[in-house]
C-alpha positions in Angstrom: 70.0 102.6 65.2 73.3 103.5 63.7 73.4 106.7 65.9 72.7 104.6 69.1 75.6 102.2 68.1 77.8 105.2 67.6 77.0 106.6 71.0 77.4 103.2 72.6 80.9 102.9 71.0 81.9 106.3 72.2 80.8 105.4 75.8 82.9 102.1 75.6 85.9 104.0 74.3 85.6 106.6 77.1 85.3 103.8 79.8 88.3 102.0 78.4 90.3 105.3 78.3 89.3 106.0 81.9 90.3 102.5 83.0 93.6 102.3 81.1 94.7 105.8 82.0 93.5 105.8 85.6 92.8 102.2 86.4 93.1 101.7 90.1 94.5 105.2 90.4 91.1 106.8 90.0 91.1 107.6 93.7 92.7 111.0 94.4 92.7 112.3 97.9 91.6 115.9 98.6 94.2 118.6 99.4 94.9 118.9 103.2 97.2 119.9 105.9 98.1 118.5 109.4 97.7 114.9 108.3 99.8 112.0 109.7 102.0 110.1 107.3 104.4 107.2 107.7 106.4 105.1 105.3 106.1 101.3 105.5 107.0 98.6 103.0 107.1 100.9 99.9 103.9 102.5 100.9 103.2 105.9 102.4 100.2 105.8 104.6 98.1 108.9 105.3 95.5 109.5 107.9 93.2 112.4 108.5 94.1 116.1 108.4 92.2 119.2 107.7 91.0 121.0 104.6 90.1 124.6 105.3 87.7 124.2 108.2 86.8 120.6 107.5 88.3 117.8 109.6 89.1 114.6 107.7 89.1 111.0 108.8 90.0 109.1 105.6 92.9 106.6 105.4 94.8 105.9 102.3 98.3 105.1 100.9 100.6 105.9 98.0 102.4 102.9 96.5 105.9 103.9 95.7 107.3 100.5 94.9 107.5 101.4 91.3 108.0 104.6 89.3 104.9 106.6 88.3 103.9 109.9 86.7 102.3 112.6 88.8 99.3 112.7 86.6 98.4 109.2 87.5 99.7 108.5 91.0 99.0 105.1 92.5 96.7 106.3 95.4 94.7 103.6 97.2 91.8 104.4 99.5 92.0 102.1 102.5 89.3 103.8 104.7 87.2 101.1 106.5 83.5 101.0 105.9 82.7 101.8 109.5 84.8 104.9 109.3 87.5 106.3 111.6 87.7 109.2 114.1 88.7 112.6 112.6 92.4 113.0 113.5 94.2 116.3 113.0 97.8 117.3 113.9 98.7 113.8 115.2 101.8 111.8 114.7 102.4 108.2 113.5 105.2 105.7 114.0 105.7 102.0 113.1 106.8 99.3 115.4 107.0 95.5 115.7 109.5 93.0 114.4 108.3 93.5 110.8 107.3 97.1 111.3 103.8 96.0 110.5 102.0 98.1 113.2 101.2 101.8 112.8 100.4 103.6 116.0 98.7 107.0 115.8 99.2 109.2 118.7 97.5 112.4 119.9 95.8 115.0 117.7 93.2 117.7 118.2 90.7 116.6 120.8 92.2 113.1 121.0 92.0 112.2 124.6 91.2 109.1 126.7 90.8 105.9 124.6 91.2 107.8 121.3 94.6 109.1 122.2 96.3 105.9 120.9 95.1 104.0 117.9 96.8 101.1 116.1 96.5 99.8 112.5 97.8 96.3 111.8 99.1 96.3 108.2 99.2 92.5 108.0 95.7 91.8 109.2 94.3 95.1 107.9 92.6 95.7 111.3 92.2 98.8 113.5 92.3 98.6 117.3 92.1 101.0 120.2 94.3 99.5 122.9 93.7 99.9 126.6 96.9 101.6 127.7 98.1 102.2 131.3 97.4 106.0 131.2 94.3 108.1 130.5 95.4 111.3 128.9 92.9 114.1 129.6 94.7 116.8 127.7 95.3 116.4 124.0 98.7 116.7 122.4 98.9 118.1 118.9 101.6 119.2 116.4 103.9 116.6 117.9 106.4 114.0 116.5 107.1 110.5 117.6 110.4 108.6 117.5 110.9 104.9 117.9 113.9 103.4 119.7 113.9 99.7 120.2 110.5 98.9 121.7 109.8 102.4 123.0 108.1 105.4 121.3 109.0 108.8 122.5 106.8 112.0 122.1 107.8 115.4 123.4 105.6 118.4 124.2 102.6 119.5 122.3 100.1 122.3 122.1 99.1 123.9 125.4 102.8 124.5 126.4 103.4 120.9 127.3 107.1 120.5 127.9 107.4 117.0 129.2 108.1 113.6 127.5 105.8 110.7 127.2 107.0 107.2 126.3 105.0 104.2 125.1 106.3 100.7 125.9 105.0 98.9 122.8 105.4 95.5 124.3 103.1 96.2 127.3 101.3 99.2 125.9 102.4 101.1 128.9 102.6 105.0 128.8 104.9 106.8 131.2 105.1 110.6 131.6 108.3 112.3 132.8 110.2 115.6 132.6 113.9 115.1 131.7 116.3 117.9 132.8 117.8 120.3 132.7 117.1 122.2 129.5 114.0 121.3 127.5 113.5 122.9 124.0 111.6 126.1 123.7 109.6 124.8 120.7 107.1 122.4 122.1 105.0 122.2 118.9 105.7 122.1 115.2 109.2 120.9 115.7 111.0 118.0 114.0 112.4 115.0 115.9 115.0 112.8 114.4 116.6 109.6 115.9 120.4 109.6 115.8 122.3 106.3 116.2 119.3 104.9 118.2 120.5 106.6 121.4 119.7 110.3 120.9 116.8 112.4 119.5 117.6 115.7 117.8 114.9 118.4 118.1 115.0 121.2 115.5 112.8 124.3 115.4 109.3 124.6 116.8 107.4 127.3 118.6 105.9 127.8 122.0 102.5 126.3 122.6 99.0 127.8 122.9 99.3 129.0 119.3 101.8 131.7 120.3 102.8 133.4 117.0 105.6 135.6 118.4 109.2 134.9 119.1 111.1 133.2 120.6 111.1 130.2 118.3 113.8 127.6 118.8 116.9 128.9 117.0 119.0 126.8 114.7 122.3 127.9 116.1 121.6 125.9 119.3 119.8 122.6 119.0 118.3 120.4 121.7 119.3 116.7 122.0 117.6 114.2 124.3 119.8 111.3 125.4 117.7 108.2 125.7 120.2 106.3 127.8 120.9 109.1 130.3 117.3 110.5 130.2 118.7 114.1 129.9 118.7 117.1 127.6 121.8 118.8 126.2 122.4 121.7 123.8 124.7 121.5 120.8 126.0 124.6 119.0 125.9 124.5 115.2 128.1 126.3 112.7 128.1 127.2 109.0 125.3 128.9 107.1 122.7 128.7 109.9 119.1 128.8 108.5 116.5 131.0 110.1 114.1 129.7 112.8 111.0 127.9 111.7 108.3 125.5 112.7 106.0 123.0 110.9 108.9 121.7 108.9 110.2 118.2 108.2 113.5 116.5 108.8 115.0 113.1 108.0 118.3 111.5 108.9 120.4 110.1 106.0 123.7 108.5 106.9 125.9 111.4 108.0 123.5 114.2 107.1 120.3 115.5 108.7 118.0 117.3 106.3 
């Protein structure tokens, strides 16, 4: 009897330890690549990706509203019971007055109705809107940029070198080819909105999984002017980094990193 009480006490202590140390942070997502991530209201939302050869479809977020230690990160699993389509190498942007809508665009084998998916943060609901265009070719390794009520996406795998734009008010997609000098890197680039009128494209590589040069060099960068619907090239200076793709970039005041 005493031995049973001892074992029972140990089990309670273990459960209390697990709850106190981990608590709601017991969920830990698996390692992955090519996921889509977006920052909204002190949360970083993640969707999909790939782990080795396994495609993933889970949806979760990291709460960064308060400080935490890396051994107990506040991950929260938000995958709906009915599940989600597996989405790899897609892109995600927020829109709406309160930035409460996350739109997921493209990804491997994402065509037709699956090309565009929206998550409403306020209502915690997913939807697959009926848009004006039916994409029959997927776009992967892309980046989206939001300017006012429009979302811009350039290029993608398969050597796509055009621009697509989603009017978020009417859910209307348009496809066009601005001139005259589009970037070489159509996939794996970074796209950064500058002053709400220009999109700066850095790096990238040719499509169709081409692993040889030329990559987009960092001494000449491509800028898309939203107002003029045109490309231009700017020459950089200083300690110019080597070419690359699959990197990240963010605009902070007067600096682009």
